[in-house]
Wavefront OBJ file of the C-alpha trace (Angstrom):
o trace
v 8.463 19.362 6.949
v 10.581 18.566 9.944
v 11.871 15.029 9.690
v 10.416 14.137 13.127
v 6.955 15.374 12.103
v 7.135 13.467 8.826
v 8.167 10.266 10.603
v 5.364 10.716 13.146
v 2.789 11.201 10.375
v 4.024 8.054 8.633
v 3.926 6.038 11.858
v 0.399 7.223 12.670
v -0.686 6.349 9.143
v 0.630 2.785 9.489
v -0.979 2.324 12.888
v -4.279 3.464 11.374
v -3.752 1.258 8.307
v -3.105 -1.791 10.490
v -6.155 -1.063 12.637
v -8.359 -0.766 9.545
v -6.928 -4.000 8.105
v -7.680 -5.835 11.368
v -11.173 -4.363 11.612
v -12.115 -5.145 7.996
v -10.720 -8.661 8.230
v -12.670 -9.350 11.413
v -15.860 -8.027 9.805
v -15.247 -10.221 6.780
v -14.694 -13.275 8.983
v -17.931 -12.609 10.871
v -19.784 -12.601 7.545
v -17.849 -15.554 6.139
v -16.297 -17.664 8.937
v -15.251 -20.403 6.491
v -12.919 -18.034 4.593
v -9.669 -19.640 3.394
v -7.533 -17.489 5.696
v -9.673 -17.765 8.827
v -7.173 -20.020 10.586
v -4.237 -17.729 9.728
v -5.525 -14.315 10.798
v -2.232 -12.941 12.196
v -0.330 -14.093 9.126
v -2.833 -12.390 6.811
v -2.687 -9.085 8.706
v 1.118 -9.191 8.755
v 1.163 -9.921 5.033
v -1.245 -7.052 4.306
v 0.901 -4.609 6.264
v 4.136 -5.797 4.627
v 2.581 -5.592 1.157
v 1.235 -2.145 1.997
v 4.682 -1.008 3.113
v 6.226 -2.312 -0.110
v 3.706 -0.553 -2.355
v 3.674 2.676 -0.378
v 7.425 3.123 0.032
v 8.327 1.920 -3.451
v 6.100 4.715 -4.713
v 7.092 7.275 -2.065
v 10.854 6.910 -2.474
v 10.929 6.337 -6.242
v 8.673 9.224 -7.281
v 11.441 11.872 -7.275
v 13.525 9.588 -9.507
v 10.541 8.796 -11.749
v 9.790 12.490 -12.280
v 13.166 13.032 -13.954
v 12.066 11.611 -17.301
v 9.422 9.528 -19.008
v 11.548 6.390 -19.057
v 11.912 6.431 -15.280
v 8.161 6.961 -14.922
v 7.509 3.971 -17.179
v 9.975 1.838 -15.202
v 8.281 2.748 -11.910
v 4.897 1.976 -13.461
v 6.125 -1.423 -14.632
v 7.601 -2.183 -11.199
v 4.299 -1.312 -9.505
v 2.356 -3.347 -12.079
v 4.657 -6.340 -11.532
v 4.212 -6.045 -7.754
v 0.440 -5.842 -8.188
v 0.363 -8.952 -10.366
v 2.714 -10.805 -8.025
v 0.591 -10.100 -4.962
v -2.736 -10.627 -6.747
v -1.702 -13.955 -8.280
v -2.496 -16.127 -5.197
v -6.023 -14.664 -5.078
v -6.727 -15.767 -8.660
v -7.592 -19.288 -7.557
v -10.418 -17.901 -5.405
v -12.109 -15.666 -7.991
v -12.314 -12.170 -9.415
v -13.744 -10.592 -6.254
v -10.706 -11.752 -4.257
v -8.353 -10.449 -6.934
v -10.032 -7.039 -6.894
v -10.054 -6.961 -3.096
v -6.304 -7.529 -3.279
v -5.579 -4.982 -6.025
v -7.776 -2.024 -5.002
v -6.150 -1.396 -1.593
v -2.695 -1.425 -3.180
v -3.707 1.033 -5.880
v -5.129 3.207 -3.093
v -1.783 3.006 -1.233
v 0.075 4.058 -4.381
v -2.238 7.075 -4.615
v -1.708 7.910 -0.914
v 2.070 7.618 -1.336
v 1.873 10.062 -4.231
v -0.106 12.489 -2.039
v 2.341 12.107 0.870
v 5.302 12.678 -1.484
v 3.628 15.697 -3.074
v 2.994 17.439 0.253
v 6.390 16.472 1.620
v 8.138 17.922 -1.446
v 5.908 20.993 -1.424
v 6.784 21.726 2.181
v 10.505 21.201 1.568
v 10.339 23.479 -1.486
v 8.697 26.263 0.549
v 11.356 25.908 3.258
v 14.218 26.301 0.763
l 1 2 3 4 5 6 7 8 9 10 11 12 13 14 15 16 17 18 19 20 21 22 23 24 25 26 27 28 29 30 31 32 33 34 35 36 37 38 39 40 41 42 43 44 45 46 47 48 49 50 51 52 53 54 55 56 57 58 59 60 61 62 63 64 65 66 67 68 69 70 71 72 73 74 75 76 77 78 79 80 81 82 83 84 85 86 87 88 89 90 91 92 93 94 95 96 97 98 99 100 101 102 103 104 105 106 107 108 109 110 111 112 113 114 115 116 117 118 119 120 121 122 123 124 125 126 127 128
């Protein structure tokens, strides 16, 4: 895939991701206006996007390395697990639902990064 097309697809994805994060957070706050983060909306959205970028690009850029052998795959898995636990830890004081609502989107981003990497590599392979 042309580098400019790939960059454009990534940028559009992150614009869409941010819009969905804003929309879902606003819907949540309408249903529960006394939520712990209600007074820090911009901070929460920024944090969600930064965490999303970390999960997505850790997966996206490390997958070619991880495919080289089982040890590398295990190391990438442990890194992603450690990131998941690190980012889910603050939600633990609020309950299991908050932990799951923190973990599920990041697992989804890991899956999307794998799909993006797969199609990017597939296109590059066909061009070679």
